[in-house]
N, C-alpha and C positions, 0 to 999 in steps of 0.2 A: 273654665275649670278644672281637668284631671280629680277624677271623680271612683273611686273603688269601694266595694265593699268586702271584706278576709271573717270567715271564719275559724276564730280562736282554737275549737278544738280538733281543726286539721287542717288547719292555717290555708285550707283553698280559698280563692279568690273566686265569686262566684258569681260578681254584676261588678260593671265598671261601664262609664262611658265613652266615647268616642276618644275624647280626651285621654281618657281613662286608660285608655285597651294601647294608647299611642308608647304612652311611657313604659306601660308591660309588656310590650310586645318585642322579640327579636328580632334582629337584625336581617333575619332571614326569611321575617312574617310568620312565626308562630310566638302563641302566646296567645292569650285570653280566657275568657271562663269559658270558652267552650270547648278549650282543652285543657280545661280544670288545672289548672299551675296556679301556682301558690306559693308560700312564703316558702324562704330556708329552714331547715330548721337549727341550724344556728338564732333564725328568727321566732321561733317557735316559743320561746318562755317570752321575749318580750311582748308579745301579741298576744299572749295569755295575764300578762300583766296588763297590760292595756291592759283589755277587757273589762277586767275584775276593779280598776278604780275608777270605771267608766258605769258601774253599777249606781251608782246613785244617781245618773238622770244625768249629770254636770259632764258638759262638753272639755277637753284640753288641747295644750298645744306640744306638740308628735312632733319628733324630727323620726324618720322613717325613710330604709333607705332602699334602694329596688339594686338589681345589679340585671342589667340587657349586655348582653355577649361580652359577659365577662367586667366590663367596667362596671364601678359602682356612682350612683346618683342620692344624694340624700336630699330629702324635698321637708321643707317643711310641713306641716300640716294640722285640719281643724279635725278631730276625730270625735265621736260618740258611738253611743250603741246602739242598736238598734235591732228589730225583730228579724230573722228571712227565715222562711216556712218557720217559725218555732223554734229555730234555732237562734241562740244571738250570735250574734253577730258583731262587728265593729266598720263603720263608717269612715271612710276619711273624704277628703280635699284637699290636694296641691295647693300651699298659696305660691302664689306668682314669685316668680325667680326661685329655682329650685336650690338648695347648698352643695353646689358642686366647683371641687370639693368643700368641704367646712375650714377651718383657718387648720386644724389640726392635721389635715394632707396638706394642705399649701406647707406647712412647717416641715412638713417625711418629707416631700418637695425639695423642699430647702438646704433638706439635711444629705440626703442623697445628690444635687449641684457640688454641696460642699467636697463630697466626698471625689467626686470628680476631680473637684476643680484641687484640691491638694496631691494627689497623687500624678496632674498630667506634668506635671515637670519631671519629674521622673521619671515617670514613662519614655514618656517625645525622650528626654533629655538621654536615657540610655540604654534603647530600643534591644540592647541587642542579648543582651541578657534575658529580661521578661521577668525579670522575679515579680518587679513590681505588678503583674499581672493578676497575678494571686493575691496580693495584699490590696486590690483593686476589687477584685472579687465581695473580697471579705467585709473589705470598711461600703459598700456598695448593699451588701448584705445586712449587715447590724444598720446602716444608715433607713433602710426600707422596711426594717423589724419582722422579719420573716426569719424560716427558723432554715435555712439551706440558703447559699448560694454555690452557683458553679460551672465555670468555663468547657467547654467542650469545643471539640476543632473536627474538620471532616478529616480522613484517612487519604490522599490520594490515589485511584483507582493505581493496580499494576502497570496497565500498557499507560497510565501517561494519557490515556481518554479524558477528553474537554467534551462535555457536552453541553452545554451551555445552550446552546440552538433549542433542546427541546424542550416540552408544554412540560413533560413530565418525568421523572426519573426512571429511571430502571432498575430492576431490583441489582442489588449487589450495588449500585453505583455512591451512594452516600451510608459512610459505613462512618460516625461516630465515637471519637473515645475524647474520656473526661482528662482531660491535664490539670483542674484546680478545682477547688472545692472546700466550701468556708458552711461549720453548721454551730447553730447556736448550742447555749448549755445545754445538755440531756437530749440532745440529738441524736440520732448514732450518722456514722457518714456510713456513705456509700460507695468513696471513691476507688473501694477497693474487690469492689464488685466488675468480675470476670467477664457478664454480661457490658456491663459501661466501655469497656476499652477498644472493643469492636461489635458494637452494635447500628446493624441494620439497619434502615430508619425505615423505609420501605417494607421490609419483611416481618419490621418490628411492631408496622402498624400503623406507624407516624408518619405518612404519604403526606398528611395534610400540613403540616410543621416544615418539610421541605421545602411543600406550594409552595405556602404562604413567604418563609425568608427568602426563596430567592426574588420576590417582588418588595422586597423590603418589610412585608408586615410581622406585626409578632403571634404570638402564641398569647393568650390573657384569658384565663378560664379560673371561676370563682367559685367550680363546688361542679361535682358529679353534673350533673343540668348540662355542663357546659363545652364536653366534652363528651368524644365519640368513644361505644362501648371500647373500642381495639386502642382505644388513650388509658383510659380509667381503670382497666383491669391491671394494666402495669404501672401503671403512677401508684393508685392504692397502695398495691402490695405492700409499696414501700411509706406509707403511710402519709403521703400529697392529697390531702383535698383543695387545692387551690393555687395557681402555679401561671406564671408569666415569664414567659423566653424571648429574649432579643433576641434576633442574626445581629449577627458579624458579617461585616460584608467589607473586601479590599477593591473599589470601583463598583464594578458589576459582578463583581465574584463572590461569593459565599463560600465563607471557611470556617465557621462553626457559630454556635449559640451561645450568648446569655444568659443561665436561669436564675429563678427567684420561687424556690416552695416553701407554701404551709401546710405544717404537718399537726393535722386538726389536736392529736396528744398534747401538743403542749403550750396550746396556746391557751394564756391565763382570761382572754378577753375574746369572744364572740369575733371571727372574721366575717364581715360582710361583705366585702371584694374589693377588686384594685380600682382606687380612682384614677381618671385623667394623669395628673398629675401627677401621680404617681409613673405610670407607662409611659408618659414622656421621657419623666427623669430619668428613668432606668434606661431609655436609650442612648438619653448622652451617657451612660459610661458604653455601650456597646460600639458605637459609633468612640470614641474617645479608641477601644480595643485596637479596632479596625485601621485606626489610623496610625497607631502605632506598629501594627506587625504591616505597614505598606512602608514604613520608616525602614524593618527589619530586612522586607524585601529587599529594597532598593541599595540595602546594603547587605545586600550576598549573603544573608542569614537567613537560617528557616527555623524560627524559636521555637515554636512550637514543639518540633517532634523530641525534641527532650526536655519538656514542663516538668516533669516529672522526676 
C-alpha cells in the first residue's frame, strides 16, 4: 500500500515507498522525496492540525488529497505521528480503493451535466443567435463552483490561411478573443481587458494550450506547481490560482476554448484540485458548444463574430 511521510512545519514530503512515490509522482516523471516536493499551501494548515491531534500517540483515519497533473485524487489514509531525524512528522498509509472522487464531487458532476442538459435544447434549437451560449457559460460556472467562467474564440487570420497540418503554431496564427464571461459575486470581470480581445496565444506564452487543444486535450492546473512560468505570470495577475480550460472544436478544427478559473481571494474554503469527474463533465459542455457552432455554420452563420 502507498506510504509516505510529511513534515508539518514545512509541508515537505521526506520519504515514500515505491507505491507512495507513484501516488505523488507527476505524469512527466517528476515528483518524489528526492525532488523535495510537498503539500500545497492550501493543505499546510490541515497537515499541522493533523499533527497536533496525533501528539497523544493515537492513530486516526484521514482523507488526504493529492493533486497530480492538475487532477485531485482523495485517499482514505491511516495516519500517525513519527519522528524524522528529530523533527515531528506524520506518516500516511493509503488504504485500498482511493475515493476518486468522493460523493461531493460526483454531485458536482451531476450539477454540471444537468446544466448542459438544460441548455442543450435551447442552444441546438436556435443556434443562430447563440445568446444561449453565454447562458451556458454562466450555468457551467455556477455548477462547477468556480469563480469565473468564459468562452474565447479564435479570430481567423486575414489571409484566411489554414495551417492545420502544422505540428506547432506560428507567431500570429492563434489570436483569441473573449466572447462571454460569468463571474461569481465579488469577482471582478476581465472581459473588458483589451489584452483579452486580441490575445496572441503564442507570443503570450500559451503555446502549450494551443498544442493540447488541437489534439482535443484540456489544460488542467490546480496551482502554480502545474503551470509553466510564462502562464503563471499572466494568470496570477488576474488572481487566478487554478484553471481548467476545455477546447471547443468543430470536427477536427479548433475554434475556441471554454475556461474556468479559481480565484484564491474569493474562496471560503480551500481548493485542493479538479476531480476527474468535474473535468470530464466540463468537457461535455465544450462538446455541446462545438455542436451548436457547427449547426450555425451549416446555416451559413458566423455566430461568434457578434457575440458581445
